[in-house]
N, C-alpha and C positions, 0 to 999 in steps of 0.2 A: 717537760718530763712526762713519761708514760704513766697512765693511770693503773698499770699493772705492775708497777715497781715493787709493790709489797710482796710479790711472789718470788722475787729474785733470790732471796736468801736461801730458801729451802727447795724451791721448784724452779731452777734456772731455765730448764728446757721448756717448761710450760710458759714461763714468763716471756721468753724470747719469741715463742710462736704466737702468743697472744698479742705481743707488741706489733708483730707483722700484720695481724688482722686489724689492729687499731690504726696502723699507719696507712693501710691500703683501702680503708672504708670508702673514701671518696675517689681516690685516683683509680682504683681497680676493684669494684665491688665484688666481682665474681671470685677473685683470688682471696679477698678479705674473708668471704664466707667459708672458703676452703680452709684457710688457716684458723678460723674460729672453731670449726669442727675438729681440726687437727689438735688444737690446744685442749679442747674438751677430751678428746681421745687420750691424750697423754695424761691429763689429770685423773681421768677415771681409771686408767691402767695403773697409775701410781697408787690410787686408793685400794684397788683390788690386791695389789702386790704387798702393801704394807698394813692393811687393816684386816686382822684375822676374823673379824665379824662378818665380812662380806663373803658370800658363797659364790663361787664361780659357776655361771650357767653352763648349759650344754654346748654353747659356742662362745668364743671370746671376741666376737665382733662388737662394735660400739653399741648398736641397737640392742643386742641381747644383754650386754652388760648393764645398761641403764634401766632396762625393764626388769632386771632380776629383783625379786621382792626384798631381799636384804639391802640392796642399794637404794631402792625407792624408800624404804623405811628410814635408812640413815640420812638420806638427802632431804626427805620431806616433799610434799606435793609441789611446792613452789619451785624448788631447785630442779626437781624431776621434769616439770613442764618446761622450764627454761632449757634444760638439756635436750628435750625432744625438739624444741624449736630450733636450736642450733644445729642438731643433726639434720633436720628437714631442710633448712636453708643450705647447709653444706652439701647435702645430696643433690639439691637442685643445681648448685653451682658446678658440680662435677659431672652430673649425668643428664642435665637438661640444657638444650641450646637456647632456651628463651632468655631474653636479657635479664640481668640481675640489677635491680635498682639500688642506688646508693642508700636509700632508706632501709632496704633489707640488710645491707652490710652494717649500717649503724645499729640496727636491731640486734644483729648477731653479736656485735662487739659489746653492746649493753648487757645482753643476757649472759655472755661469757664473763663479764665483770662480776656479776652477782654469783655465778657458779664458782669463780675463782675466790671470791670473798668467803663463800661457804667452805671451800677446801682449806683456806688458810686459817679460818676461825676454828674449824673442827679438828684439824690435824697439826696445826702449828705447834712446834715444840719450843722454839726459841722466843717467838713473839707472835702476837695475833693482831690483825688490823683493827682499827677503831670502828665501833659500831656505826658512827656517823659518816663513814666513808661513802661517797656518792659518785656515780658515774656522770660525767658532764660531756654530752655530745658536742658542745661548742668548742671543746679543746682538740677535737680530732683534726689532724692536719688536712688542709684543703689545698694541697700543692697541685701543680700541673699534672694532669692525668699521665700515667706511665703506660707503655705498651701493654695492653691487657693480655693475660694468659688465655689461651683457648681452652675449650673443654678437653680436647685431646691432650694438650700439654699438662693440664691438671690431673687427668687420669693417669698419665705416665708418672708424674711426680707422686701421686698417691701410691701407685704400685711400688715405686722405689722405696718410699718411706716405710710401707708395711713390710717390705722384704727385710729391712734393717731392724724392725721392732722385735723385741724378745717376745716369745709366745707365752702368754699367761698360762694357757692350758698345760704346757709342758713344765713351766716353772713351778706351778702350784699343784701338780698332779700328785706328787708324793711329799706330803708335809714333813715327813720325817727326814727328808733329804735336804731341807732348807739349810743353807750355810749359816754359820754362827753369826755373821754380821747382820744378815737379813732377819734372823730370829731376834736379835737384840733390838733392831729397829722396829720390828712389829710390836714388841713389848712396849717400847717408848710411845709409839703411835697409839696403841690401845689406851695408855695412861693419859695421853694428850686428849684423845676423844672423850674419855670419861670426865676429865676436868671441864672440857668445853660444854658438854651436854648438861653438866650440873648447873650451868648458868643460863638464864633466859637469853635467847637470841633477839636483840632489839633492832637489828639492822633492817632498814627499809628495802625490801627486795623488789619494790615497784611492781607488785603483782597485777595491778590494774593495767599497766602498760603491757605486761606479758600476756594477759588475757586477751586484750584487743589485738595484739600482734598475732597471737596464735590462732584466734578465730579468723582473722583476715587471711592468714596463710592457708588455713584449711579451706576457706572459701575459694581462694585463688587456685588451690590445687584442684578443686572441683570445677574450675572453669568460670568462676564468677569474677569479672574484672573490678566490680565495685567502683566504676568510674563515672557514675551518674548521680546527681544530687538526690534523686528519689531512692537510691539504694540504701541510704542511711538516714536515720532520724526522719522517717516519712510521717508527715502529720495526718492523723485520722480524726474523724468526728464521730461522736456517739459514745465516748467513754463515760462511765458513771462517776464523774467527778464534777467539781464546780464549774470548770471551764468547758466541760463537755468535749474535750479533745485530748489527744495523746500523741506521742511520737514513738514510732516503732524503731527499735535499734537497727534492724536490717529487714528489708523486703527483697525477696528473690523473684524476679519477674520473668514471665514467658515472652516469647517473640510477639504474641498478640497483645501485649500490654496489660495482661491480667496477672494478678499475684499468684505465684506458685507456692510460696512458703514465707512464713515470718520467722524471725530469729530474735529471741529476747536474751540479752546478755546480762547476767547478774554479777555482783561482786564475787571475787574469788573466795572470800571467807564465808560465803553463804552457800547453802545447798542449791545446786542448779534448779531443783524442783520448786524452789520458791518462786521462780518466774513462770511457772506453769499457768496459773490463773490469769496473770497479766497478759501472757502471750495469747491465751484463748480469747480474751476481750479484744485484743488487737485483731485476731482472726475474724471475730464477729463484725467489727467495724469495716474491715476490708471486704468481707462478703456482702455487707449491706451496700457498700459503695460500688463494687465491681461485679456483683452477681456470681462470684466464684469463691468458694471457701478454700483458703490455702492450707497446706500442711503446716504443722507447728514444730519448730525447734526451740529449745531453750538450753542455755549453757552458762557455766561460770568460768569457762576457759579450761577447766580440768575435766569436767564431765559434760557430755552432750546428750541430750534426749530428743527423740523424735516421737511425735504424737499425731496420728490421724484420728482426731477425736470423734469422727463419724463412724468409725469401724473398729478401732483397736485401742487398747490401753497404751500408755507411753512405754517406750523401751530405750535403753541406753545404746548409743551408737558411738563409733570412733571418729566419724567425720560427717561431712554434709553431702547431699546428693547433687549431682550435676543437673543442668537444666533439662536434659533429655530424661533423666531418671525421675525427676519431679513430675514432668509432663506425663510420663508413663503411669506413675502412681495415681495421678488424678484421673487419667483415662480409664484405668482399671476400676477406680471408684465409681465412675459413671456407668461403666458397661458390665459390672459384675452381675451375675445371675445365680439364683439358687442352684446348687449342684443337683438337687433332687429332681429338678425339671429339665436338666440338660439333655439334649438329644444324643443318643448313643449310636455310634457307627457300628451297625451289626455285621459289617464285613470284617471288622477287626475283632470285636467282642461278640461272639455268637452264642456263648454259653449262658443259660438262663441265670445261674447263680452269680455269674460275674456281673450281669446287668442289674440284678437285684442289689448286689453289694455296692456297685458304683452309683446307682440311683438313690438308694435309701441310706446306706451306711458306708461312706467313703473309706473309713478306716479298715473295713474288712478286706479291701483290695490288698493291703500290706500282708494280711495273713495268708493270702493266696500267692504272694509274690514268688515264693520258691518254686511253684509249679508253672504258673502262667504269668510271671512278672512281665516279660517283654511285651506280650500282647496287651495286657491290661495297661501297662505304662504307655504303650503306643497310642491307645485310645485316649488316655488322659492328656497326653502331650498334644493331641490334635486340637484341644481347646485352649492351649496356652497362647498368649500374645506372641506374634511373630516378631523377632528382633533381627536387626541387620547382622550379617556375619562379620563380627569384629574380634573374635577370639583367635589367638595365635596357637601354634601347635602345642606348646607347653601347657597353656591353659586348658586346651581340649584334653590332653593326656591326663592332667590333674583331675578334671571333672569326670573323666572316664574311670579313674581309680575309685572315686567316690561312688559312682554308680555301681561298680563291681562289688565294692564293700557292702553297699546297701542290699544288693541282690543276694549276697551270701548270708548276711547277718540280720537284715531287716531294719536295724537301727545303727547309729554311729555317733559316738561322742566327738565333740569338736576337738578335743585334745589329740585324737588320732591323726588329725591333719598335720601335726608337728612330729610325727613319727615316720619311720620307713614303712612303705615305699614313697610316701608323699614328699619327704625331705630329700629323696634322691632326685626329684625333679626340681624342687624349690627348697634349698637349704634353710631359708628363713620362714618356711611355711607358706600359707596362702598369701600373706602380705607381700611376698616376693614376686607374686604374679598378678595379683588383683588389687584394685583400689580399695580403700578402707570401706567404702559404701558396699562394694561387691562382697567383701569379706563378711560384713555385718549381715547382708542378705543370705549368704551361704550358711552362716552359723544359725540364723533364725530358721532356715528351712530344716536343718538337721534337728533343731530343738523341737520344731513342730512334729517331725516324724517320730522323735523319741517319746514325746508326751502324747501318745495315742490313748484312746479310751481304755479304761482298765479292764473291760470285758473283751478286748480284742487281743488275740495272740499275735505279737509282733516279732516273730523269729524268722 
């Protein structure tokens, strides 16, 4: 019997789709991840349609729906993270040609089970599942592999299903036009949710498994295979404890065998920053052993922090750096020079006040950007590290829009990236074009420009 049978009474379409994901986890992992994301999509759409407390975001695609604050508040951090994990695995299945492991499909089915439990517990009107209900991966059918669906076939199927889906934006645009039946159902659902939230949720959502799976997935996305014993639980000496040793949760290595970063993972119910000091001690040990101080990440699966403790305070990030990005960060650390002593190319910046501004007060260059921005910017760009040409046309156009905005206004809020004309290029904002690491870097640059010295005019 399927482990999703508790959905059949009130959510038959979600149940049948989830059962497909369950049945195909081992025979066809790629298709299983696709159906797990599809089941989540149906469940979330049902919630938005029937729960009047959920506010429809600017777009009604799955990613926008689960990130909407009203949904995140209703679902809670644990369920929200599970939904993100399912979405990411489903997107990889549909849009990436890399092989999908059976373990990933099992993870998708497990996380979907917990999201389905939350749906039934929160909105069930006739009955609710027992709190002790558990997902058992051992019961997943291990039948002979079936002919696997290709990426192209899944993309075609996805388009066909979306074509048949009712559009939430159109359905909920005019609340006064809701038909009588839907209005009645929404009232019933509101009462069911009120009754459910009045009782503590004692279900075990397996948050530790979700944390490990989500961290691994983010690392895989950044190109870390984690296929060597030294990548996890790496033993270090010199820790201030009785044994004088410790085990680093993750170490990210360079091609030269030196550590580029450490990652300390804490329990989901604890603040990620609890791992900050422990991660620093691990970095101390690795620096003593290898002669190179790594960057520091710490995470609880929900929040991720990056810390270059030699130069900057910790900052929250959305993902982890690639090997090339970590190597570049360490190279910048080694080669950085005081801006006041940097040599100025007088063929580009020949005006005395520009030289004084760039040499003594870097922020003053922004105040002069309206008149001589291109020349001053060209001189500054000459000292930036050179990168390989890896940007596509859309990425370049997106960055050019940012440059134009800064030239006209001097500063730019990150929220503007999600407005026109930027969403005309990438409807999902910068996440639709860049990796999470690149988005973090872009937002950080805009923040540094915005928080200029108070005595500098940044218009």
